[in-house]
C-alpha positions as CSV (number, residue, x, y, z in Angstrom):
1,M,-27.1,17.9,-16.9
2,F,-24.7,15.4,-16.2
3,F,-24.0,12.7,-18.5
4,L,-22.2,9.7,-17.8
5,T,-21.0,6.1,-19.5
6,T,-19.0,3.4,-19.3
7,A,-17.6,1.4,-22.2
8,I,-20.2,-1.3,-22.7
9,D,-19.5,-5.1,-22.8
10,Y,-18.3,-7.0,-25.1
11,T,-21.1,-9.7,-24.8
12,N,-18.2,-12.8,-26.1
13,G,-17.8,-14.1,-22.5
14,S,-19.0,-13.4,-18.7
15,P,-18.5,-10.7,-16.4
16,H,-15.7,-10.5,-14.3
17,I,-14.3,-7.9,-11.4
18,G,-13.0,-5.5,-13.7
19,H,-16.6,-5.2,-15.5
20,A,-17.7,-4.7,-12.1
21,Y,-15.5,-1.9,-10.7
22,E,-16.4,0.1,-13.7
23,K,-20.0,-0.3,-13.3
24,V,-19.4,0.0,-9.9
25,L,-17.2,3.5,-9.6
26,A,-19.9,4.8,-12.5
27,D,-22.9,4.3,-9.9
28,V,-20.9,6.1,-7.2
29,I,-19.6,8.7,-9.7
30,A,-23.5,9.6,-10.8
31,R,-25.0,8.8,-7.4
32,Y,-22.6,11.9,-6.4
33,H,-23.6,14.3,-8.5
34,R,-26.9,13.7,-7.7
35,L,-26.3,14.2,-4.1
36,A,-24.4,17.5,-5.3
37,G,-28.1,18.5,-7.3
38,E,-27.1,17.5,-10.7
39,E,-29.6,16.2,-13.2
40,V,-27.7,13.1,-14.2
41,Y,-28.1,10.9,-16.8
42,F,-26.3,7.3,-16.5
43,L,-25.9,5.6,-19.9
44,T,-24.3,1.9,-19.9
45,G,-25.0,-1.0,-22.0
46,V,-23.6,-4.4,-24.0
47,D,-21.8,-4.5,-27.5
48,Q,-23.1,-7.6,-29.3
49,H,-21.7,-7.4,-32.7
50,G,-18.6,-8.5,-34.2
51,Q,-16.7,-11.5,-35.7
52,K,-15.3,-13.6,-32.2
53,V,-19.1,-13.4,-30.9
54,Q,-19.7,-15.2,-34.9
55,Q,-17.4,-17.3,-34.2
56,T,-18.4,-18.5,-30.7
57,A,-21.8,-18.9,-31.4
58,E,-20.6,-21.2,-34.1
59,K,-18.8,-23.3,-31.8
60,E,-21.8,-24.0,-28.9
61,G,-24.4,-24.7,-32.0
62,V,-26.3,-21.2,-31.3
63,S,-27.2,-18.3,-33.5
64,P,-25.1,-15.0,-32.5
65,A,-28.6,-13.1,-32.0
66,E,-29.5,-16.9,-29.2
67,Y,-26.0,-16.1,-28.1
68,V,-25.4,-12.4,-27.0
69,A,-29.0,-12.4,-25.2
70,T,-28.1,-15.4,-23.2
71,V,-24.4,-13.3,-22.3
72,T,-26.3,-9.8,-22.0
73,A,-29.0,-11.5,-19.5
74,R,-25.6,-12.7,-17.4
75,F,-24.0,-8.4,-17.3
76,S,-27.6,-7.0,-16.5
77,S,-28.4,-9.6,-13.7
78,L,-25.2,-8.7,-11.9
79,W,-25.1,-5.1,-12.3
80,E,-28.7,-5.2,-10.4
81,K,-27.2,-7.6,-8.3
82,I,-24.7,-5.1,-6.9
83,G,-26.5,-2.0,-7.1
84,V,-25.6,-0.4,-10.0
85,E,-28.2,2.0,-11.6
86,Y,-28.4,3.5,-14.7
87,D,-30.7,5.4,-16.9
88,G,-30.2,4.5,-20.1
89,W,-29.0,0.9,-21.4
90,A,-27.8,0.4,-25.1
91,E,-27.4,-2.9,-27.0
92,T,-26.3,-2.6,-30.3
93,V,-28.3,-4.6,-32.0
94,D,-31.0,-2.4,-30.8
95,P,-33.0,-0.7,-33.6
96,R,-32.5,2.8,-32.7
97,H,-28.7,2.1,-31.9
98,K,-28.5,0.2,-36.1
99,T,-30.7,3.5,-37.4
100,C,-28.5,5.7,-35.8
101,V,-25.3,4.2,-37.1
102,S,-26.9,3.7,-40.9
103,A,-27.3,7.4,-40.7
104,I,-23.9,8.0,-39.9
105,L,-22.1,6.3,-42.2
106,T,-24.7,7.5,-44.9
107,D,-23.9,11.2,-43.9
108,L,-20.0,10.3,-43.6
109,H,-20.0,8.4,-47.1
110,A,-21.9,11.6,-48.5
111,R,-19.5,14.0,-48.1
112,D,-16.5,11.7,-49.3
113,Q,-15.1,10.9,-45.8
114,I,-15.5,7.3,-46.8
115,Y,-14.1,5.5,-49.7
116,K,-13.2,2.3,-50.7
117,K,-10.3,-0.1,-51.6
118,S,-7.5,-2.8,-51.7
119,Y,-5.5,-4.3,-48.8
120,K,-3.4,-6.9,-48.0
121,G,-2.5,-7.3,-44.6
122,F,-2.4,-8.9,-41.4
123,Y,-5.5,-9.6,-39.4
124,S,-5.9,-10.4,-35.9
125,V,-8.4,-12.4,-35.0
126,R,-8.7,-11.4,-31.4
127,Q,-8.7,-7.9,-31.5
128,E,-10.6,-7.5,-35.0
129,Q,-8.0,-5.2,-36.5
130,F,-5.6,-5.0,-39.3
131,L,-2.2,-4.9,-37.8
132,T,0.9,-3.0,-39.0
133,D,4.7,-3.5,-38.7
134,R,4.3,-1.1,-36.0
135,D,2.0,-3.5,-33.5
136,R,5.1,-6.2,-34.2
137,N,7.6,-6.6,-30.8
138,E,11.3,-6.2,-30.9
139,A,11.7,-9.7,-32.3
140,G,9.8,-8.8,-35.1
141,E,7.0,-10.6,-34.3
142,F,3.1,-10.1,-33.6
143,G,3.0,-10.5,-30.1
144,A,0.9,-13.0,-27.5
145,E,-1.9,-10.6,-27.3
146,W,-2.9,-10.3,-30.6
147,G,-3.9,-13.5,-30.5
148,E,-4.9,-15.6,-34.1
149,V,-2.7,-13.2,-36.7
150,T,-3.3,-14.2,-40.4
151,E,-2.5,-12.9,-43.5
152,I,-5.4,-11.3,-46.0
153,E,-6.2,-10.0,-49.1
154,E,-9.7,-8.4,-49.3
155,E,-11.6,-4.8,-50.6
156,N,-12.9,-2.8,-47.6
157,Y,-13.9,0.5,-46.8
158,Y,-12.0,3.2,-44.9
159,F,-12.9,6.6,-42.8
160,K,-10.2,8.5,-43.3
161,L,-8.9,9.3,-39.8
162,S,-6.1,11.4,-41.3
163,E,-8.0,13.7,-42.3
164,H,-8.8,14.3,-38.6
165,T,-5.5,13.2,-36.9
166,P,-3.9,17.1,-37.4
167,W,-6.8,18.4,-35.1
168,L,-7.1,15.8,-32.5
169,R,-3.3,16.0,-31.5
170,D,-4.0,20.1,-32.0
171,F,-6.9,19.5,-29.5
172,L,-5.3,17.1,-27.4
173,E,-2.5,19.5,-26.9
174,K,-4.9,22.7,-25.8
175,S,-6.6,20.6,-23.6
176,D,-5.7,19.7,-19.7
177,D,-9.2,17.6,-18.6
178,T,-10.3,15.8,-22.0
179,I,-7.9,12.6,-20.8
180,L,-8.1,11.5,-16.7
181,P,-6.1,10.7,-14.6
182,A,-3.9,13.8,-16.7
183,F,-1.1,11.1,-17.1
184,R,-2.8,9.1,-19.2
185,K,-2.2,11.8,-22.2
186,A,1.2,11.3,-22.6
187,E,0.4,7.6,-24.1
188,L,-2.8,9.0,-26.2
189,V,-0.3,11.7,-27.6
190,N,2.6,9.2,-28.5
191,A,0.4,6.8,-29.8
192,L,-1.0,9.5,-32.7
193,E,2.4,10.8,-33.3
194,K,2.7,7.2,-34.9
195,N,-0.7,7.0,-36.4
196,T,0.2,10.0,-38.9
197,G,-1.3,9.2,-42.0
198,A,-3.6,6.2,-41.3
199,D,-6.7,6.0,-42.2
200,L,-9.1,3.0,-40.2
201,C,-10.9,0.1,-41.9
202,I,-14.5,0.5,-41.0
203,S,-16.1,-2.6,-42.9
204,R,-15.8,-6.2,-43.1
205,P,-17.1,-8.4,-45.8
206,K,-20.1,-10.5,-45.4
207,D,-18.2,-13.3,-46.9
208,R,-16.3,-13.7,-43.5
209,L,-18.4,-12.1,-40.9
210,T,-22.4,-11.3,-41.1
211,W,-23.6,-10.4,-37.6
212,G,-23.4,-6.9,-37.5
213,I,-24.7,-3.8,-39.3
214,A,-24.9,-3.9,-43.1
215,L,-23.2,-0.6,-44.4
216,P,-26.3,1.6,-45.7
217,F,-24.5,2.0,-49.6
218,D,-22.6,-1.4,-49.5
219,D,-25.1,-4.7,-48.6
220,D,-22.1,-6.9,-49.5
221,F,-20.4,-5.1,-46.2
222,V,-21.0,-4.8,-42.6
223,T,-19.9,-2.5,-39.8
224,Y,-16.0,-3.0,-38.0
225,V,-17.5,-3.7,-34.7
226,W,-15.5,-0.8,-33.1
227,F,-17.2,2.1,-35.3
228,D,-20.6,0.5,-34.6
229,A,-19.9,0.3,-30.6
230,L,-18.4,3.6,-30.7
231,I,-21.8,5.4,-31.2
232,N,-24.0,3.8,-28.6
233,Y,-22.4,7.1,-26.4
234,I,-24.8,9.1,-29.0
235,S,-27.4,6.9,-30.8
236,F,-29.3,6.3,-27.2
237,I,-30.0,9.4,-25.9
238,G,-31.5,10.2,-29.8
239,Y,-28.6,11.6,-32.1
240,S,-29.2,11.6,-35.9
241,P,-27.7,13.8,-37.9
242,D,-30.2,16.4,-37.9
243,P,-29.1,18.1,-35.1
244,T,-32.5,19.9,-34.3
245,L,-33.8,17.0,-32.3
246,P,-34.4,17.9,-28.6
247,E,-33.9,14.3,-27.0
248,F,-30.1,14.8,-27.4
249,E,-29.7,18.1,-27.2
250,S,-31.3,17.7,-23.5
251,I,-28.2,15.1,-22.5
252,W,-25.3,16.3,-24.3
253,T,-25.4,19.6,-23.2
254,N,-22.2,19.6,-21.3
255,R,-19.3,17.8,-21.5
256,P,-20.0,13.9,-21.0
257,V,-17.6,12.2,-19.2
258,H,-16.8,8.4,-21.1
259,I,-15.0,6.0,-18.2
260,I,-13.3,3.5,-19.9
261,G,-10.4,1.1,-19.4
262,K,-6.5,2.1,-20.1
263,D,-7.1,-1.0,-22.6
264,I,-8.9,0.7,-24.8
265,L,-8.1,4.3,-24.6
266,V,-5.4,3.9,-27.3
267,P,-6.5,3.5,-29.7
268,A,-10.3,3.0,-30.0
269,H,-11.6,6.1,-27.7
270,G,-8.7,8.5,-27.4
271,I,-8.3,8.6,-31.6
272,Y,-10.9,6.6,-33.2
273,W,-13.8,8.2,-31.2
274,L,-12.3,11.9,-31.2
275,A,-11.5,11.5,-34.7
276,M,-15.6,10.6,-35.4
277,L,-17.3,13.0,-33.5
278,H,-15.0,15.3,-34.9
279,A,-16.0,14.4,-38.7
280,I,-19.4,13.9,-37.8
281,G,-19.6,17.9,-36.6
282,F,-18.5,18.0,-32.8
283,T,-16.9,20.9,-31.7
284,D,-14.4,21.3,-29.3
285,E,-16.6,22.2,-26.6
286,K,-18.6,19.3,-27.4
287,M,-15.9,16.6,-27.2
288,P,-16.3,13.8,-23.5
289,Q,-14.2,13.9,-21.4
290,L,-12.2,10.2,-21.0
291,L,-11.7,8.9,-17.8
292,V,-9.5,6.2,-17.9
293,H,-9.2,3.8,-15.6
294,G,-6.6,1.2,-14.7
295,W,-6.7,-2.9,-14.1
296,W,-7.8,-5.4,-11.5
297,N,-4.4,-7.9,-11.6
298,R,-4.2,-10.8,-9.2
299,S,-0.7,-11.8,-8.3
300,G,0.9,-8.8,-9.9
301,E,-0.3,-10.6,-13.1
302,K,-3.6,-9.1,-14.9
303,M,-6.6,-11.1,-15.2
304,S,-7.2,-13.1,-17.9
305,K,-9.3,-16.9,-19.0
306,S,-6.0,-18.2,-20.2
307,L,-4.0,-17.9,-17.1
308,G,-7.4,-18.6,-15.2
309,N,-7.4,-16.3,-12.8
310,I,-10.5,-14.4,-13.1
311,V,-12.5,-13.7,-10.3
312,D,-16.2,-13.5,-10.6
313,P,-17.8,-10.7,-8.7
314,M,-21.0,-12.6,-8.1
315,E,-19.2,-15.1,-6.5
316,L,-18.0,-12.4,-4.4
317,A,-21.4,-10.6,-2.9
318,D,-22.9,-13.7,-2.9
319,T,-20.1,-14.9,-0.3
320,F,-19.1,-11.5,1.4
321,G,-22.2,-9.8,0.8
322,V,-22.7,-6.6,-1.9
323,D,-21.5,-3.6,0.7
324,A,-18.4,-5.4,1.1
325,L,-18.0,-5.4,-2.8
326,R,-18.5,-2.5,-3.6
327,Y,-17.0,-1.1,-0.6
328,Y,-13.8,-2.6,-1.6
329,L,-13.9,-1.7,-5.7
330,V,-13.4,1.6,-5.5
331,R,-12.0,2.0,-1.8
332,D,-8.5,-0.3,-2.6
333,I,-7.9,1.3,-5.9
334,H,-7.1,5.1,-7.6
335,T,-8.6,6.0,-10.1
336,G,-6.2,5.5,-13.5
337,K,-4.1,2.9,-11.2
338,D,-3.9,-0.8,-11.6
339,S,-4.1,-2.8,-8.2
340,N,-4.0,-6.4,-7.1
341,F,-7.4,-7.9,-6.0
342,D,-6.8,-9.7,-2.6
343,V,-10.0,-11.0,-1.4
344,E,-8.3,-10.5,2.3
345,R,-7.6,-7.0,1.7
346,L,-11.8,-6.9,1.1
347,V,-12.6,-8.4,4.4
348,M,-10.0,-6.0,6.2
349,L,-11.0,-3.2,4.9
350,F,-14.5,-3.8,5.6
351,N,-14.0,-5.1,9.0
352,T,-11.6,-2.4,10.2
353,E,-13.1,0.5,8.4
354,L,-16.9,-0.2,8.2
355,A,-17.3,-2.9,11.2
356,N,-14.8,-1.2,13.8
357,E,-14.4,2.4,12.8
358,L,-17.6,3.3,11.4
359,G,-20.2,0.7,12.6
360,N,-19.0,0.9,15.8
361,L,-18.9,4.5,16.1
362,C,-22.5,4.3,15.4
363,N,-23.6,1.6,17.5
364,R,-21.8,2.6,21.2
365,A,-23.0,6.2,20.4
366,L,-26.6,5.9,20.1
367,N,-26.3,2.9,22.6
368,M,-24.9,5.3,25.3
369,S,-27.9,7.4,24.1
370,V,-30.2,4.9,24.9
371,R,-29.0,4.0,28.4
372,Y,-27.9,7.5,29.8
373,T,-30.5,9.9,28.1
374,E,-33.5,7.9,27.1
375,G,-32.6,8.0,23.9
376,V,-33.2,11.5,23.4
377,I,-30.4,13.6,21.4
378,S,-29.8,17.1,22.6
379,P,-26.8,19.6,22.0
380,G,-26.1,19.6,25.7
381,G,-24.0,22.6,27.3
382,P,-21.4,25.0,26.3
383,L,-18.8,23.7,23.4
384,T,-15.4,23.0,24.6
385,P,-11.6,22.9,22.3
386,D,-13.0,18.9,22.6
387,D,-16.6,19.4,20.7
388,T,-15.1,22.6,18.3
389,A,-12.7,20.1,16.7
390,L,-14.4,17.4,15.8
391,Q,-16.6,19.5,14.7
392,Q,-14.0,20.9,12.0
393,S,-12.3,17.6,11.6
394,L,-16.4,17.1,9.6
395,I,-16.1,20.5,8.3
396,D,-12.6,19.9,7.0
397,N,-12.9,16.2,6.0
398,T,-16.4,17.1,4.4
399,A,-14.8,19.3,2.2
400,A,-11.5,16.8,1.1
401,Y,-14.5,14.3,0.8
402,R,-16.0,16.7,-2.1
403,K,-12.7,17.6,-3.5
404,A,-11.7,14.3,-4.0
405,M,-15.2,12.9,-5.3
406,D,-15.4,16.0,-8.2
407,N,-12.2,14.9,-9.2
408,H,-13.4,11.2,-9.5
409,E,-10.7,9.9,-7.2
410,V,-13.4,8.2,-5.3
411,S,-10.9,6.3,-2.7
412,M,-9.2,9.2,-1.6
413,A,-13.2,10.3,-0.7
414,L,-13.6,7.2,1.1
415,E,-10.3,8.1,3.4
416,A,-11.3,11.5,4.3
417,I,-14.9,9.7,5.5
418,N,-13.2,7.4,7.3
419,R,-10.8,9.9,9.4
420,H,-13.3,12.0,10.6
421,V,-14.7,8.4,12.0
422,V,-11.5,7.9,13.7
423,H,-11.8,11.6,15.4
424,C,-14.3,10.4,15.9
425,N,-13.7,7.1,17.7
426,Q,-10.8,8.5,19.9
427,Y,-13.3,11.2,21.2
428,V,-15.6,9.1,22.4
429,D,-12.3,7.1,24.0
430,R,-10.8,10.8,25.3
431,L,-13.8,11.7,27.2
432,K,-15.3,8.7,28.4
433,P,-18.9,9.4,28.4
434,W,-19.8,6.5,30.6
435,E,-17.7,8.0,33.1
436,L,-19.4,11.2,32.7
437,N,-22.4,9.4,33.3
438,K,-21.9,8.7,36.9
439,N,-21.5,12.1,37.5
440,L,-25.2,13.9,38.0
441,E,-23.6,18.0,37.3
442,S,-22.0,16.0,33.9
443,K,-25.2,15.1,32.3
444,G,-24.8,18.1,30.1
445,R,-21.2,17.4,29.0
446,L,-22.4,14.1,28.2
447,A,-25.4,15.4,26.2
448,T,-23.3,17.3,24.2
449,V,-20.5,14.4,23.8
450,L,-23.5,12.3,22.4
451,H,-25.1,14.8,20.9
452,H,-21.8,15.2,18.7
453,L,-21.8,11.4,18.3
454,A,-24.9,11.4,16.7
455,E,-24.9,14.4,14.4
456,S,-21.6,12.7,12.9
457,V,-23.3,9.5,12.3
458,A,-26.1,11.2,10.3
459,H,-23.3,13.1,8.0
460,C,-21.3,10.1,7.3
461,A,-24.8,8.4,6.6
462,V,-24.9,10.9,3.5
463,L,-21.9,10.9,2.8
464,L,-21.6,7.3,2.1
465,S,-24.6,7.0,0.3
466,P,-23.2,7.1,-3.4
467,V,-20.7,4.5,-2.7
468,L,-23.1,2.6,-0.2
469,P,-26.7,4.2,-0.4
470,D,-28.6,0.9,1.0
471,A,-26.3,0.9,4.4
472,A,-26.9,4.7,4.2
473,A,-30.5,3.9,4.3
474,K,-29.9,1.5,7.3
475,L,-27.7,4.3,9.1
476,A,-30.6,6.7,8.7
477,D,-32.9,4.6,10.3
478,Q,-30.5,4.2,13.5
479,V,-31.0,7.4,13.9
480,K,-34.5,7.7,12.9
481,L,-33.9,9.9,10.2
482,P,-35.0,8.5,7.1
483,K,-35.4,11.4,5.0
484,L,-31.1,12.1,5.4
485,T,-31.1,9.9,1.9
486,E,-33.3,13.0,0.3
487,L,-30.8,15.3,1.5
488,K,-28.1,16.9,-0.7
489,L,-24.8,18.6,-0.3
490,E,-26.0,21.9,0.5
491,D,-28.1,20.9,3.2
492,L,-25.2,19.0,5.0
493,K,-25.0,21.8,7.7
494,W,-24.2,21.4,11.7
495,G,-27.7,20.4,13.6
496,L,-29.1,17.9,11.3
497,I,-30.1,16.5,14.4
498,P,-32.9,18.4,16.1
499,D,-32.8,19.3,19.9
500,G,-34.9,16.6,20.9
501,H,-34.8,14.1,18.8
502,E,-35.6,10.6,20.1
503,I,-33.3,7.3,18.8
504,V,-33.7,3.7,19.9
505,K,-31.6,0.8,20.8
506,P,-29.6,0.1,17.6
507,S,-29.3,-3.1,15.5
508,P,-25.4,-3.8,13.6
509,V,-25.4,-2.0,9.8
510,F,-22.1,-3.5,9.3
511,P,-21.3,-7.4,11.1
512,R,-18.1,-8.4,11.0
513,I,-16.9,-11.1,8.2
514,E,-15.9,-14.1,10.0
515,I,-13.6,-16.2,8.2
516,K,-14.0,-20.2,8.8
517,A,-11.0,-21.8,8.9
518,E,-10.3,-24.5,6.0
519,E,-10.2,-28.4,8.4
């Protein structure tokens, strides 16, 4: 079982382009692993508790439950719109989740992993956490990233995080694939060095926060939102401190992949979550991999409400189409790195690589087959070096595609597909099927050329299916082989199109995006 999760989205606002990128990336990875013949379970959802949610709901004059239900609907409708298909949906108000969180808290408390103490310090309302002097900037101040910071003194419950940091430091030192891409690991290791001896406050008193899961051993407190939310990765697949339950074991069979943004690697996922799992009893072999993606910036700045530079993915899908949006989101950013959102590049990539290259290959190859061979695809005569070079291009670029996808590098996988498509179009321009058609003695050669083009379209339809499932199905229909979308990677061998197969006149799968000039 390949178990894939994304960070659950915080329901204190509307989904933006970063949310869409993370979910499309996860959807593509899940579809690829199914294409590779694996059983996949893809979990995503929404984090609905916390002080910010409570405060926003109060400002809007509704209950927190009403507020998060409205925001949750925005997220789920977007995922449906852009074709994100998941197997499990997590909402932290779900009774299953509350039961699991309570069971874990009870177990940790009983094993003396949670204790109560009084603490006076500075508290960030935005990040919903206590700050220390390590969080001050060079001027000795708490920067704007913390939002409103107030000094408070109160009793709370603490998780003995410090008992697990030596293990975590050693585990990360020995592991080369827990943090992906690898360059993100150094950031986590450096943060761990600063975190030595610190424990994690896992509660908030109800006199200032009621919207959360009550501590099972002290009803005057609710659970800190991060301790609550992180547990979704196991609560919605049936985890319980009772390890004999079969549902959980059937899904968490191998190391799962958690897809998260770089802003929540430290400390939430890289320190809190791994330490929590260790405290619960997970072995090193069961620790998840954290696939850390970068941010979409705009004009070189991180997108944020305060800067007013948020991009609405729903508007993009309505304006340019779902295919254009999905392709751009995973084509123009390298996994782990930042990228600068540019609507002109969205249009350019779609028009260049899909409309001009792949769409053009499909249209010209199939149109020529209809005109020159009455739509009948046949291998034709003996192969020439041009033909064997095209076949080798397909072999090499399919291998490059698989290597990139296995490493979650979707943009590089799409580059591989495009390299082969470009090779095919150059093959057409060099061999000129329209000239071959003028000579009866060249009919066998013509058939061979058109067969190679149609075969390449069929392979590209399969390879493109994780990224653009609807467009891939249309390409399969173009070559009159709808069952192409049921194939697995191991089925990709030369000869997908049988001898004597008939096709019909194609219709454009990737119509160019035309931008109207402003008057």
